[in-house]
Structures are given as structure tokens and as C-alpha cells.
N, C-alpha and C positions, 0 to 999 in steps of 0.2 A: 441547433446548428453548430458545426464545428467551430472551434476557436481559431481565428486566422493566425494567431501567433503560434499555436501549437496544434496544427490541423489533424494530427494523428491521434490526439487524445480522445477520450470516451465522450460522447454526446447523447442526448436523449433518444434520438431516432436510432442510432447505432445500438444503444443499450438494449432497446426493445427488439430489435432484430435478433441480437445475441440470445436474449431470453427466449425468443420464439423458437429458435433453432435448438437450443439446449433443452427446452421443454418437450420438443417433439421427438428428440433422438436419444435422450438420456433419462435416467431415473435420478432426480435431484433429491439429495438427502442432507440433513444437517450434518456438518462435518464430525461432531462427536458421535452420532449414531453411526455413520459410515466407518469410522475407525473401529468401533466396538464390533460391527458386523463383519468388518474385514479380519478382526482378530478371531472371530468364531466361525470363519469360512461361510457365513450366511449373507454376504453381500450380494444384491442383485446385480446381473449383468448390466454394463453400460452405466454405472453409477457415477454421477458428477457431483461435486460440491462447489459452491459459489462463495468466493471471499472478496473482501475489500480491505485495503490497508490504509492506515494513518488516521482516519477519523474525520473525513470531510463532512460538512454540513449536508451536502447533496446525497449523502447516504440516507439521510432521513427525509429530506425534502423531496427528492426524486426517485431515488432507487426503492425505498421502502414501499410507496404506493404500487410500483410496478411489480415488485416481488409478491405483495400480498394479493394483488389482482390475479396473479397466476398460482398462488398457494405454493410459492417457492421459498425455501429457507435460504438464509446466507450467514456467514460469519463476518463480523466487522472487527478487525484488529486496530485498536486505538492507542495512539501515544498520548498519554494523559496530560502532559504539560500544556498541549495546545488547545485543550478544552476552554470553552468560555472566553473566547476572544484572542486566543494565540494565532500564530501563523508560522509555518515551516520556512526554513531558509530558502528552499528551492522556489516556493511560491512568492516569497519577497523578492527574489531575483527576477522571476517572470513578471510579477506585477510592477517592479521598477522599469523594466524594459517596455512593458506595455503602456504604462500611463505617463511616462515622462514626456514633457513638453519641449525638451532639448532637441536640437538638430543633430547633435553628435554628444558622445560622452568621452571625456578624458580618462581612459583606464590605464594610464602609464603606472599609477600608483599600485595597481593590482597585477603588474607584470604583463600587461597588455598594451595595446595601441589606442590611439583615439579612434573610436568606431562611430560610424554614422548611424542614426536611428531615425532617419527621416522618411523611411517608408516600411511597408510590411516585411519586404524581403530582408532588408538590413537587420531588422529586429528578430526575424526568424533565424537568421544566421548567428546572432549574438547569444541568444538564450542557451543553446546547448554548450557553446564555448565557455560561458560563465559557470554553468552547473558542472561541467566536467572539471573545471579548474578548481572549483570549491569543495566538491563532494568529498574528497579524502583528506581535507585539511583538519587538523585537530580543532575541536569545537571553538575554542576561543579565537583561533585564527580565522575560522569560517565566519564567525560572528562579525569580526572586523572586516572581513572581505565584503560581506553583504552590507554592512553599514557604510562602508566607503562608496559602494556602488549606490546606495540609496541617496547618499549625500551628492554625488555627482549628478544623479537623476533628478534631484529635488523632489523626492517623494517620501512618504511615511509608510508604515507598515499596512498591508491590506487588512480589511475588516470582514468579519462574519464568514470566513471561509471554513472554519472548523465547527465541530458539533458543539453544542452547548450540553451542559449536565441534563437538562430537561430532554433533549432530543436523544441523548444516549439512553436514558430510561426509556424514552418512546420505543426506540429500536429493541431493546431488551424485552419490554412488555409486548411488542409486536411480534414476538416469536423469533427474532434474530439472536444468534449467539454473539457474545462479546468476548473478544480475545485481547490479550496483553500484547503491547507492542513498544514496550520500554516507556520511560518517563519523556525523554527529550529526542527520541529517535537517533541515537548515535550510531556510528559504525562500531560495533562492539570490539571488533579486533583492533581498534585504536585506543581502547581503555585498558586499565589495569584490571585484573580479575575481580577485585573488590568493587571497583567502580561499575563494572558490568553487572554484578550482582545487585547492587544498589538500584541501578536502572531498571532491571528486569522485575525485581521484586516491588520496587516503588510504584511502577506503573500499574502492576496487578493490584496492589493494595488500594490504590486510589480508585480504579474502576469498580472493585467490589464495594467500596464505600458508597459510590454513587448508585449502582444498580441494585444493591442489596443482595447479591447472589454471587456464587463462586465463580471465578474466572479460571477456566481449566485448559485453555488453548493460548498458544503463543506463536508470534511471527517474528523471525529475525529480521530487524531493520536492514533494508536493501537486499539481505537475504541470500547472497552468494557464498557457498561453503568455501572456506579457505580464504577468501578475500575479506568478507564482511564479518563472519564468525568462524569460530574454530571448536575443536572438540571440547575445551574447557567450558565454553558457553553452552554446549548441549548438556554437559554434566550439571551445569548451574540450573538450567531449566527443568531437567529431570529432578534434581534434589529439592528444588522449590516446591514440587508437587504438581507441576503442570501434568496433564495427561497426554499431551501431544504438542508438536510444533511443526510449523511449515517454514520452508525456505522459499527461494525463487528460482532453484535449479529446475530447469524444465524437465518434465516427464509427469509420470503418475506412479502410484505406489505399487511396488511389486508385491507378490505374495510374502516375501521375507522382509517387508518394508521395516525401516527404521522409523518408528512412530514419532520420534523427536527431530526428524528431518525429512518430512513429507514434501515431495517436490510439487511444484505447481506450474501450470502452463497457461499462457495468455495469448489465444489467438487474435491476430490483429486485422483480419480480413473485414472488408466493408461489404461483401455480398453474402447472402445466406449460403449459396453453395460452396463457395471457397471456405467460409468459416467452418461449416460442418466438415468438409473434407480435411481441412487442417486439424480439427479436434480428433476426428477419427484416425487420421494418420498417426498423430502423436500418441494415442492409445495403442494402436496396432504394433507400432515400432517397438514400443516399450513392453509389450506383452503383459499387460496388467489388467486389474479389475477395478482400480480406484482412481478416478480422474481428478 
């Protein structure tokens, strides 16, 4: 069922519908295979690749059985520092707003106002406000921001949201590709070049250590070209030996694609017809062969 606090987020019934539409209308390939076939002009028409970001436990607990049932491959991009009990800053914000027993939160110390949280509507309103305020803060300031919120809400960090090392191996052994997504999921554009390289390389090295296999794909955190990562980060990914990388810039890969900035598109529709039409429209508008 949809989460009442973030009703537009993915849930099992919607995920199943998406898979059925994709499986009925597209040729689903592993991302690495699709890239290689794109390079050699042997890519089947209407090719699609499925990807997940960050490394949530539900990728193994819920998505993996659904994908295997349909013999569909996917790529899971994982931020290594959150494995085995960690939690991401945005999830700590959502969890604090969801689980607080307070009637209102005094957020004046965060540059906001006292905000009511005594019903679903007021909590829904607060979540995007807090996430937008925190997203581009330097990591230490963002940590302090979230900690202050949790103190006001009288809550601690959420548990069991992210993959364990065992679940990561299960995904890899189950036929899913594992991709790098840095160590701590920073906005790379906010880091020095050396810090960014440490994040990119360190995340890959940790994942390879866990799964015992090379990690050849990378996803830029947040993923907007120019805002979240720049050309120097593309150069780092290439120099570190990754075979390709994906952004969150909408679209699909053109015939002259930059394989280190492959665009991705996330249809948000909740009915099969609208979902299929939006995916097809995205592919047609971009006149491409790799979705």
C-alpha cells in the first residue's frame, strides 16, 4: 500500500504494474549488456534497463523476487556506508516526521518556524520542506540539521532500511548487477576533487570486497548534470576504470551517447496505459534506442 506520508513513492502493487508493462512492451536487458550492444549497433529495438539507487533493503526483500519471477535483470547502485544498519539523511528526516509523538516541532533553530505535526496533511507538507532545505547543505551542516530535527522530534535513527552485506551478495548471486554510488552519497559538486575521488573509489572498493566481483557501473548521487556533478567527476569515473555511468537527466541514450552520462527516466504514472504512453513518449521524443 502507498505510504500516507509520501504517497507518490513506489509500493509493491505499483511496482508489479510497472514490471508487467515494461515486460510486455520492451526488451529488458542488463545495463552492461545493453551498453555493449549499443556500442556495436546490435541493440534490439525497444530496449529498456531497470535500475535502483542507494541500496535499500526492499531491493532484496521485495524487488528481487518480483524480478526473478519475470526473469528480469536490474542494476542496483549502492552507497556503501549505509550497508549493515546505516540510514540516509533524507530517510532520517522522513522517519522523524512520521514517528514523532509531538503535536508540533519548534524548527526555528533550523531557520524555519514552529510547524504542526498533528495530522497526516501537516506532516506531508513538512517533509519536502525539510528535504529541500537540507539537500545542498555541506555534509557536516546537513548532519547537524538532521540531528537537530531528530532532537526536536524526540526520535532516533530508523533501523533496517538499508541492505545488509548478506543481502547485497544475495542480489549479486541472484543475477542483479551491483553498481557504485559513492561511500556516503554526497553531492559531488560540493566536494573537492580529491574528496570526490575518495568517495567514488572507496564505495566501489567496499562493494567489490563484499560481492567478490568487479563493480563496473556507477551512478552519480542525485545525478543532475551541472548541479550535482560536473565534467571533472565524469573524468574521475572514467579514470577509475568504470565502464559506464548513469545520471538522472531525463531521456535515453542516443546513438552518439556519452556512456559516462547515460540519462535515465522515471515514469510516475499509476495506471498501465498512462505509464506505457509516458515511457514510449520519452523514447520517441529523444529518438533513441536505449531506454
